[in-house]
C-alpha positions as CSV (number, residue, x, y, z in Angstrom):
1,M,80.5,20.0,-24.2
2,L,81.1,23.0,-22.6
3,A,79.7,21.4,-19.3
4,F,81.8,18.4,-19.8
5,T,84.9,20.7,-20.1
6,V,84.0,22.1,-17.1
7,A,83.1,19.2,-14.8
8,G,86.6,17.6,-16.4
9,S,88.7,20.2,-15.2
10,F,87.5,22.6,-13.1
11,W,87.7,20.4,-10.1
12,L,91.5,20.4,-10.3
13,E,90.9,24.1,-9.0
14,I,89.3,22.6,-5.4
15,V,91.2,19.1,-5.5
16,L,94.9,20.2,-6.4
17,R,94.1,23.7,-5.6
18,V,95.8,25.1,-8.8
19,G,94.9,28.5,-7.9
20,V,93.8,29.6,-11.6
21,L,90.6,31.2,-10.3
22,R,92.4,32.9,-7.7
23,R,94.4,34.4,-10.1
24,I,91.6,35.0,-12.7
25,K,93.2,38.7,-13.8
26,R,96.4,36.9,-15.0
27,A,94.6,33.9,-17.0
28,L,92.1,36.4,-18.6
29,V,95.4,38.9,-20.0
30,S,96.5,35.2,-21.2
31,I,93.1,34.4,-22.8
32,A,91.6,37.8,-24.1
33,P,94.1,38.7,-27.1
34,I,94.0,35.4,-28.6
35,A,90.0,35.2,-28.1
36,F,89.6,38.2,-29.6
37,C,91.5,37.3,-32.6
38,F,89.3,34.4,-32.9
39,L,86.2,36.4,-32.4
40,I,87.1,38.4,-35.3
41,W,87.5,35.6,-37.4
42,D,84.6,34.0,-36.4
43,S,82.7,37.3,-37.4
44,Y,84.2,37.5,-40.4
45,A,83.4,33.8,-41.3
46,I,79.7,34.2,-40.3
47,S,79.6,37.4,-42.1
48,R,80.7,35.5,-45.6
49,R,78.7,32.5,-44.6
50,H,82.0,30.4,-44.8
51,W,80.9,29.3,-41.1
52,A,77.4,28.6,-39.4
53,F,75.9,27.5,-36.2
54,D,73.2,24.7,-36.2
55,P,70.3,26.5,-34.4
56,N,68.9,23.1,-33.1
57,Q,72.5,23.1,-31.3
58,I,72.8,26.9,-29.6
59,L,70.2,28.5,-27.4
60,G,69.7,31.5,-29.9
61,V,71.6,34.1,-27.7
62,Y,73.9,36.1,-30.0
63,G,76.4,38.6,-29.1
64,P,78.6,41.0,-31.1
65,G,79.3,40.0,-34.6
66,G,76.3,37.7,-34.7
67,I,78.3,35.1,-32.5
68,P,76.7,32.5,-30.6
69,L,76.9,32.9,-26.7
70,E,78.2,29.7,-26.8
71,E,81.0,30.3,-29.0
72,Y,82.0,33.3,-26.4
73,L,81.9,30.6,-23.8
74,F,84.0,28.6,-25.7
75,F,86.7,30.8,-26.0
76,L,86.9,31.4,-22.1
77,V,86.3,27.7,-20.7
78,V,88.5,25.7,-23.0
79,P,91.6,27.8,-22.2
80,L,91.2,28.1,-18.5
81,A,90.3,24.5,-18.5
82,A,93.8,23.9,-20.4
83,I,95.3,26.5,-18.0
84,M,93.9,24.5,-14.9
85,T,95.3,21.3,-16.7
86,I,99.0,22.7,-17.0
87,E,98.8,23.8,-13.7
88,A,97.8,20.5,-12.3
89,V,100.6,18.9,-13.8
90,R,103.0,21.2,-12.5
91,R,101.2,20.7,-8.8
92,V,101.7,16.9,-9.1
93,K,105.1,16.8,-11.0
94,G,106.7,19.3,-8.2
95,N,109.5,21.1,-10.5
96,W,108.1,21.3,-13.6
97,S,108.8,24.7,-14.6
98,M,107.6,26.7,-17.6
99,G,109.7,30.0,-17.2
100,D,106.8,31.9,-15.2
101,E,107.7,31.2,-11.9
102,Q,108.1,33.9,-9.2
């Protein structure tokens, strides 16, 4: 699914030149606090056995908190795709302002 998300949105970076990856620090500053909160929640849910991952659906590489690599990637790839999509709409629409223009 992550590969489909990348294929479905990262082309916007090349074709429409949305510039999200050129401003990766800005994107990461936006993504990191929320991802951090959700990863803590994931870790808690995993430790309490409220949440689990099918071993047949993951690579088996785990990071801190017993969270699979795919979950870490999810919290990076999906928000980047969303930001790229928003920036693509802004690019196509022209003057669609969101209040962060410089």
